[in-house]
N, C-alpha and C positions, 0 to 999 in steps of 0.2 A: 574559531574558524574552521572549518574545513573545507576540501578541492576530492571534485571526483574527475575522474579524469573519464567522459564519453566519448569514448570514440576519436579521440584526438582532443574534444574541445570538453574545456575545462567550469562546474560547474561547483562555482563558487559557494558555501552556505556561512556568509558571515551575519546573517542575521535569518529567522526562520521563514523557512520557503514554503508554498502551498501549491498541491499536488493535484490537479481536479482529474475528480474519475467519467472516463466513458466506457458504457458496458452499454457494445458489441452486444446485446443479448437480451430474449425477451423473457426472461424468469426472473432479472437480483428486482431483492427485496423491496427495493425503492422503486416506481414505479417512472419518478423522473428523472432516472437515472439511462435508462433504458433506452439506447437508437438504436434499430434495424435497418437502415437506412442511411448506403453515405453523405446525401445531401445532409441529413441532420447527425452525424457527425461531424461533418464541417463544421455547420452552424455553432456548434454548442463547441467544438474546438478552438472557434476564434472569439465567442464571445468570452474563453476560460480563458482565454489565453488576454484580451482587453481587458478583461477582469482585474489580473495581477498574479494567472496563475505564471510558475517554475520548468512545471514539470507537466504533461498528461498520463495517466495511468492509462493504456489501453488493454480490455479483459474481454475474454466474449465465453469467457466460463461463470455461472452464476455458484459465491462456493458459498453461500446461507447453508444454516444448518436443515441436512435432510435435502438436498439440495441432487440433481438427477447429473450423474456421471458423467462427462461428455469425452470423445476419444480425442489424442493429439486433431487426426485433419480433420476431427467436426469443428474444434475451436479453431487451429486455421483458417478454414471455409470461411467461418465470423470476422478474424482479428487484421489477414492478413492484406483485405484490400484497405481497411480503413486505417492500418498504420501507413498501406505507401499510399492513400491520398493525404490525410496528414501529415506525411514527411514533405508528398510534395508540393503541396499549398503554404504551406507553413516550415519552412526550411532552418531556420535557425530556432524552430521547440524542441525542447529536448520530450521524447517522447518513453516512453516504460511496458513496459509487456508483462500484463498482469497474468502468469503462467505459473503452473510445475510441473511444463514437461519438457524436455533440455529439445528433441527435434522444434519444437511452435519456440519459444528462445530463441533459438538457432536457426530456424526463417525470420523470424521479429524483426530483429539486431541488422541479416541482410537486405530488408523493407526500409530501415528508418529508424528501430529501437535503435536506444542507446544505452539501456536498462533496464534491468531484470529482475521482478517482483514477484516472492514467491516463498507465494503463505505453507508452503507443506514445509518449509527450511532443508529442499534435498531431500526429504523424505518419502517426495510418492514416484520420483525416476530418480535411483542411481546414477542414472548417467546426468543430471544437472550441474553437480557441481565442476566436473568436471570441460564437459560445455561452458559454463557463464566461464572458468581458468583460461581458456583457450580463448572465447571473444576478447575478454581484455574489455568487460564492461562491470557497469559498478552493480551490486545484487544487495536486494533489500531480504534481509534474513529473517524473516515471523515465525514467534513461535503460537505450535501448535499441537495438539494429542493428535493422533488418528488423524484423519480423513473426517474434509466438512459433513458426508455420509455420517460419523460414528463420532464424530468429537465429543455429542454434546451427553452421551453416557460416559468422558473419559474425562470430565471438568472436578478431578477429587487430587487436593494437595495438601498437605500441612501447613505449608505458609509457600502461595504462588508467587509472591514477589524475588522471596530465596532460590527457590525451583524456577524461574525462567530467569532469576539470572543465573544463578551455575547456568543453563546450557547455554545462555549466549557466550561465558565465557567462553567455559569446552569445542562449542562447536564455532564461535570468530579465530576461535584459535586454532582447528582444524579447518577451515578455507583458507586460512591464509596459506597451512603447512601446503595447500594443495594450489595455489596459485590465486587466491581473489583475492586484493587487495583494498580495494574499495567497500567495505560494505556497510548499510545501514542498516541498525536493528527494529523491528518490528515487533512489543509483548503483544499483539493478536486479540487486540479485544471482545471477548464475543466470540474468539475461537476456542474451545475447550476450555471455556471460564463462565460465572454461572455472573451475573448482574452485580455480585458480593465483590467476589475475585474481580470482575472489573474495576468498581470502585475503589477497594483496595490495593490492587497498583498503582491506579490515577495517585491514591491518596502517598507513594512512596516512589515517586516516578522519579525524582531526582534520586535512588536508588542508580537506578544505569547509566547515570555520571562517569561513574567510575572504570567506565571501558568507552576507548579512543575513536568511536564512531557516531555519526548521528543518530539522532530518533525518532524514528517518524510514530507518529499518533492518528491509528486507525479508528475512529467512533465514531465519524459522518452518522448524525439518524440511525444509530442502530439500538438492539432491544431492547438494551440497558439505561436506554435515556426513554426511549420511548412510553415502555413501559414502565416503567417507577412512573413518569410523570401522567400517566393513564389515558394516552394521546396515543395517534398515528403516524407512523415512518412521515407521514406530506406536514403533519403536525411539525414535526421537531426539530425545525431550524436553529429554534431559540432557544431548546436543549444545550444543542451541538455545538453554540456559539461557546455557555457558558462552559461547559465540558472540555471546548480546545481552548480558552482564555488561561483551564485549571493548569489543563497539559502545559500552556507554554509558561507557564510564572515558574512551575518546576521544568525547566528545561528541553520541553520537544521543537526540532530541529525540523523538522518537515508535518505539515497535517496534510492527510488527505482525504479530499473532500468531494461534495455533492456539489458546495454552492460556494462560491470562490471569493466571489465580493464580498460578502460575509466576513470569510476567513480571515482575508487580506485587511479589512478592517479590525480583526480583532489584535494579530499581529501591530498593526500599526499603532493600538492604543494602546495595547500591551507595551510596548520598548517603550513608553513614555512612561511608565512607571518604576 
């Protein structure tokens, strides 16, 4: 069991939780996740919470391969109104902000977010770690090489599981020394990793249980699923559920998903095994 201090409220992870993805973007890879208007954001948030989401992850920047990099100011214009509206409408909801900018993290937490999800692991903004430490909120540490614009050229490993695990061992120790106490680890499926690397990580996912941190699995509708099946992201729900099930059986603590209802069902059924 894990407990995370989210601005004075405890998020207890005594069973796998589901984190719903809300993309305030026009260009995320899965069209069904894009919400550009506050009304649509609130409707999606309500649906996800009703379906059993424990957290909502709100992001304003696509991090798909070769995506266009937005400035912190542009990202703030997208995410702050969404976070403020969701926090006001659903004050009990645990809101995560998906950003690699320290300024966005700080303003998002002030607006109602209580967790920072950083795909860069602190590598794209040197102020991120000290900012999160000062905010005293949980931090999702993801593994990625380079940036979303360059990562696919850096997908080279001798042993992907060992290298990602070594990264987490070193980085979590560094984060704790700098004052971040609640850390969630995310192996970064699809980020500077080929389909072969993704399946290799999944095959050995239980290796990450040596770290005293919740493990986040972010595989929802990703290309290693739909390309393997030769389908589209829109058709990849069934494949996603299969991978979620495998991940749950190997120790995943949080599923970051586009489709909350189906993920919650996977958690319930897997718990019976």
